[in-house]
N, C-alpha and C positions, 0 to 999 in steps of 0.2 A: 414495237415501242415498249410494250409491257415487259418483254424479255430483257431489253436494254435497262429498263428501270430495275428489274430484279437483279441483274448483274451489278448495277451501280450500288444497290443496297447491300448485296453480298460483299462487294468490295469494301464498302465502308465498315461493315461488321468485321471483316478480316483485318482491316487496318487498325480498327479499335483494339482488337484482340492482340495484335502484334505490339501495339503501343503499351498495353497493360502488362504484357509479359516481358517487355524489353528491360525493365528495371524493377525486379521484384523486391519487396521489402527485405532488408538484411537482418538476419538474426545471428547473434554471436553465441551459438550453442556451445554448451560445455563439451570438453573432450571426453574420451573414454574413461571408465572407472579404472583407476590405477592403484588406489589405496583406500583404506578405511578412513572416514572423516575423523578429525581430531581437533582439539583445542590446543593451541600453542600460545605462548605469551604474546599478546597483541594481535593474534590472527586466529581465524577459523579456517582450517584447511579442509576444503571440500573434496569429494571423491575423485575429481579429475586433477587434483593438485592445486587448484586455484586458491590463492590466499585472499581471504575476505577479512579486512581489518575489523578488529573486535574491540569493544569498550565495555566496561562493567562498573557498576556502582553497588557496593555491598555494605551492609551495616557495620559500623565500627564497634559499637558496644551492644546494641540491642540484639536479641536472639533473632535468627532468621525465621520469619513467619511464612514467607512465600517467595517465589521467584517469578519474575516477569521477563519474557523474551520480547524485546522491542523490535518492530519492523518499521523502518522509516518510509516516508512518502516519496513520490516521484521527484527526481532531480535533487533530492536531499540525501543525507547519509547519517550514519549512526550518531554523529555528534548532536543531532537534534534531541537526543534523549538525555543530554547532560543535566539540564534543569529538572526535568521529570525524574531522572534517575537519582539525583541528589535528594529530592523530596521524598521519593519512595523509600530510599535506603534509610532515611531518618525515621521512618515509621516501620522499620523491620522488614522491608520488602526489597530483596535484591533485584537488580536489573542488569540484563545483558543485551547488547545490541551489536549487530554487524552490518557492514556495508554490503548491500545486495549487488549482484553482478551488474556492471555498467554504471555504477554510481559511487560517489566518494572516491576512495582509494582502491576500489575493487577493479579487477581486470575488465577490459573491454569498455572503457569509459565512454558513455554516450550511446552505446549500442544495446539493443534489447536482446535478452538472453532466452526468452521464451517462458511460458507458464510452467512447463515441466521443470525447468531449471530452478526457478524461484521456489516452487513448492517443495521440490526435493531437498534443496538446501535447508529449508525451514524444518522439515521432518528430521533431517540428519543433525541439525544444530540442537533441536529440542532433545534428541536422544543423548547427545553429549552432555547437555546441561543436567539431564536426569541422572547421569552417572556421577556428575560432580556433586549433586545435592539430592541423594536418594531419600525418598520419603517426604520431601518438601512439596507442598502444592505448587504447581507450575501453570502459568497462564501466558498466553501470547497477547501482546498489545500491538495491534496493527493500526498505524496512522495512515489515512488516505490510501495510497497504493498498497501500503503494508496491510491495511485492512482487507483489501481485495485478495491479496496473496493468502492471507489467513483464512478467508472464507473458502477459497478454492481448495486449499490444502486440507482443511478440516472436513470437507465433504468428498474428498477423493477416496480412492481405493486403499490408500496407505496413509491414513491421517496421522498427524503428529500426536504424541501421547501427552495431552494437556488436560488440565482440569477445567478450563474455560477460556473464553476469548473476550478481549476488550477491543471494540471497534470504534476508533476515534475518527469521525468524519470519513467513513470508508468510501473508497472510490468505486462507485457503482453506476457511474453515468454511462451506461451502455447505449448501443445504437438504438435500442427500442424506445428510448426517451430523447433521442437527438432529433433535431429538425432534419428533413430529407436532404437539404442542401449541404449540411455539415457531413452527413454520411457520404453523400456523393463526392464532395470535395476531398474528403479523407481517402476514399477508395481510389480516386483518380491520381491524386498527387503522390500517394504512397507507392503507386506502381509506375509512375513516370518521373518523379523527382524525389525519390526516397531519401537522398542525401541532403536535401534542402533543410536548413535549420531555421527555426522560428523562435522568437522570444515573446514574452508577454507584454512588451512595451506597447503603450498606446491603448491597452485594453482597460486600464484604470480599475483593475481588480484589487481589492484590499484583502490579503490573506490573513491579516491580524491587526489588532489595534496597538500592538507592541512595536512602536517605531524603531526603538533602539535595536531590538532583536532583528528586525527586517534589514536595517542598515548593516548589521554585522553579517547577515547572510549575503548581502550584495558584495561585501568585501572578501568573503570566504572563497578561495580558489577551488575548493572541492565541491561547492554547490554549482550545479550546472545551470547556466543562464540562458542558453539557446539549445533547442531540442530538435533532433532529426525527426522528419515526418514519419519515417518507418518505425521509430521508437514510439511515437504517439499512436501509430496503428497497432503496435503490440500492446500498448497499455489499454487501448480500446477493446481489444480482444479479451484481455484480462477482466476488464470491467463488465463486459458482456457476460462472461462466465460466472463472475461473482454474483451478479444480479439474478441470473438464471438459477443459481444453486441456493439462493437465500432460504428457500423453504426446506432445504435438507440440513440446515444447520441445527443439529439436535443438542449440542452441548450447551452448558450455561454461557450466556452471552450478555454483555453490557454494551449497548450502543450509545455513544455520546455525539451530540450534534449541536453546533452553534446556530442560533437564529439568524446570524449575519454572515453565514457561510456563502461566499460568492464564487467558490471554486467547484464544489459539488452541489448542484441545484437541489431544491426541495423535492421536485417531482420524482427523480429516481430514488432518492433517500426514502421517501414515504412509500414508494412502491416496494422497496426492499423490506421495510418494516411491516408492511401488509402481508408479505409472503412469509416472513419469519414466524417460527412457532410462538404462540402466545406467551410462553414462559420467558421469552427474551425480555431483558430489561432495557428500557430506553430512558435516556436522560437528555433533556433539552436545556440550553443555557441562553438566557435572555440577552446577555451581552457577549456571547461567544462568536468567534470567527472560525475560519478553517483550521488554523494552527492553534487549536483549542487549548492544548496543554502549555503553550508558550505565550498565550495572550496575557494582557495585564491582569486578568482575573484567572490565570491558569491554575492557581492553587485550589479553586473550587472543584473543577472536574477531577483534579488529582486527589483531593480529599474524598470525593465520591468513589474513586477507584479503590482507595484504601478501605473505605466503609463496605463496599460491595465484596471485596475479598474477605473481609472479616466476617460478614454475615450477609449472604445474598438475599435474604428475606426481609432485612431491615430497611426502612425508608432511607433514601439517600439524603444527606444534609443539604445539598444545593440543587442538583438537577431536577427538573420537573418532569412529570410523566406525560404531559400533553403540551401541545404547541402554544396554546393561548395562555 
C-alpha cells in the first residue's frame, strides 16, 4: 500500500513538472551583435540592429546645464516624457528617451526581452549621448520599470557612465514582499498559460489624479492595455533583482515617491530605501500618485529634479524627507 502511495505521489510530481515545463515563459531576446550602436534621426539603433524609437527635448535658448536619459515604465513608452522633457528643457536640462524593447514602437511588442537586453541598451544609449554632449553632466531618470532597469544596470559589471540617477516610483515589488498566493499564481500561470493576457480592469487602481492624461493614455494605441503573463513574470524577475541590489547603488541617487502610489506598494519601497546607502536622497509627495511627473502637481517633483541636479546638498523645494 505504501509503495502504491509513493508511486502515486511520484506520478503527481512528474505530472506537475511536465505541466510546468510544457509552456515556458517566452523571452524575445536580442539577436547577435552585428554593429556598433548609434543614434539616427528618430531612432536608437541597438547592437543587434533593432530600431528603438527616440524622442528628445533640448533647450532652445538656455545653455545646456545637464542631460537626462529617460526610461519609461511598464507598458508605456518614450512619449511619457513629453511633459517632463518640455519642463526640464525650459530649465536648461536636455532630455532623451527611447522606447524599450517590447514597448511603444520598439520591436517585439508585448514580449519581454530580458534584463540583460534592457540594461545593455541603457549602457549603450548613455555612451552615445555622452558622445553627443561631451563634458555635460548626465543622469538617468527611471520611472517605475525604468527605475528598476536603472538600478540593475548601475550595479552591474558594466554600469552606464552617469553622474547620478533619479528613481521615480521605482518598480521594486519583488517576490520577497508579495503574498505567497501571488507568487504561486504567477509561477504556475507563467509556465502553463504564458500567452494569456490580463488587463487592470476591475482592480480600481488610480495611477494618477490627472484624468485627462489618463484618458489620453487609454486612447493611445502605443500604450499596451493587456499584458502577457510571461511578460509580468519577466518584470517580476527584474523587480526582484532591483530590490536585491539596492544596497549596492553607490552613485548619487534621488528617489521620488507619491504617498498615494497604488501601483508600487509602500512595503517594498521602504525596504529598498532601508537598503540603499544613507547618502541617497528621498523625496515624498503628499498628493503624489504613481505617475508622479504627470500628476496634476507634477511640476513639484520636476522642480525638485532641477534643484537636485543644480545642487545635490541643497534642500528640495517640495519633496519631504519623511513619510509623515
